[in-house]
Residue, then its C-alpha position, 0 to 999 in steps of 0.5 A: m620231566s616236569i612241565i616247568g623244566l620243559y618249558k624253561n629249557n625248550p628252545f621253542s618256548v613262548g618267551t623265546i618267541v616273543s623276545r625274538e619278535k617273530p611274526r604272529q603266524k610264525r609264533g602260532i606255528v611254533a606254539v603248536i610245535f611247543i604243545v606237541i613237544f610237550v605232549f609227546s615228552n610227557a607221554s614218553v614219561k607216562a609210558q613208563e607207567s604200568m598197571i602190573p605192580e598194582l595187580s593183587y593176585p590174592f585179591l583176584e583169587k578172592l574175587i574168583f572164589t566169591a563169584k563161584q559162590n554167588y553167581p546164579r549160574m554156578k548155583v544152577n549147575q550145582r542144583k543140576i548135580n543134586f537133582a541127578e544124584l537124587t534121581l539115581k537114589r530114587n531109582r536104586l530104591s525102586w528095584f522092586d517096583f516091577f513086583t506087585i502084591s495085591a490082596f482081595y477080600s470077598p465076604s461072600t462066594s463069587v465065581t470068576l470068569t474061569n468058573a473058580t469059586l472064591t471066598g474070603i481073602q485072596i492074594g495075588a502077585f504080579i511081575n512087570i518083566s519090562n521094568l525089570v529088564q529096563k532097570p539096569t539101563i535106567l540106573k546107568q543113564n542116571r549115572e551118566e546124567i550125574a557125570i554130565a552135570k558135573l562136567q558142566f559145573d567144572e566147565y562153567a567154573l573155568t569160564i567164570e574164573s577166566e571172565v573174572k580175571s578178564r574183567y578185573f584186568r580191564y578194571m585195573q587198566q582203566l584205573t591206571i589210565l585214569r591215574i595217568h590222565n590225572q597226572n597229565a591234568i596237573d602238568f597241563e595246569s602248570l603249563v596254563k599258569q605259566i602261559k597265563f602269567k606271560f600273557e598278563r605281562g604282555e609277553d605272550s599272545f592271546e592265541n597261545y593262551s587260548k590254545a593252552l586253555v583248549q588243551n587243558g579242557e580236552q585233558k579234563q574231558k579225558i578224565i571224565e570219560t575215563e572215570g565213566s569207563v572205570l565205573v562201568a568196568k567196576t560195575i561189570l566186575e561186581e555183577l559177576v562177583g555178586k557183591k561190591l568189591e569193597e565187601v570182598k575180604 
């Protein structure tokens, strides 16, 4: 319902109050009733506003994909998987660490502690039984570390997807509220112009004109507050995505 139509058809309109020459106090009460009726009538129309049609799920999927590519914790979890896989490869290649071959060269005859006479090159082989026994367990542990790292990666992938959705919906909600407040501001401006016109012609009181100005100022304040909420919601979303929303394609 437009403001002009509401104003003209409302039996409590200011013009009607003046024409009936009600007492000043009575006129002020009716003016308040008029403003309340205006607000609730306007709110009933704006209640039909919805952010659902404004949502873009393809764009949301792009945001989720970009966040998974850019967010530092996702990169950390991927590096944990890489590190665990490298550890497994290294341990697989170290199967023969338990077996050691040593060579000694003695240019002159020497006597060992067992009174054996050694000369020239001697070769010795050593086997670490403890390492040999532990090797299968170590490899199994490495595989478990890889599995845990992958589960952590998948878990946070779900978390970041949910968080991106939540922040995106919050951002769109604030945009919708801002659009409603802007439309309300236009309606209030129209109301103020009508009352100002009547006040200048002496058909309305300064009290009613002052109340309309206060209501108009409060509506403008709501716009400023909501604009701040929009910017905060956008910043929080971009922090998770890793780039400006305008750069997501």
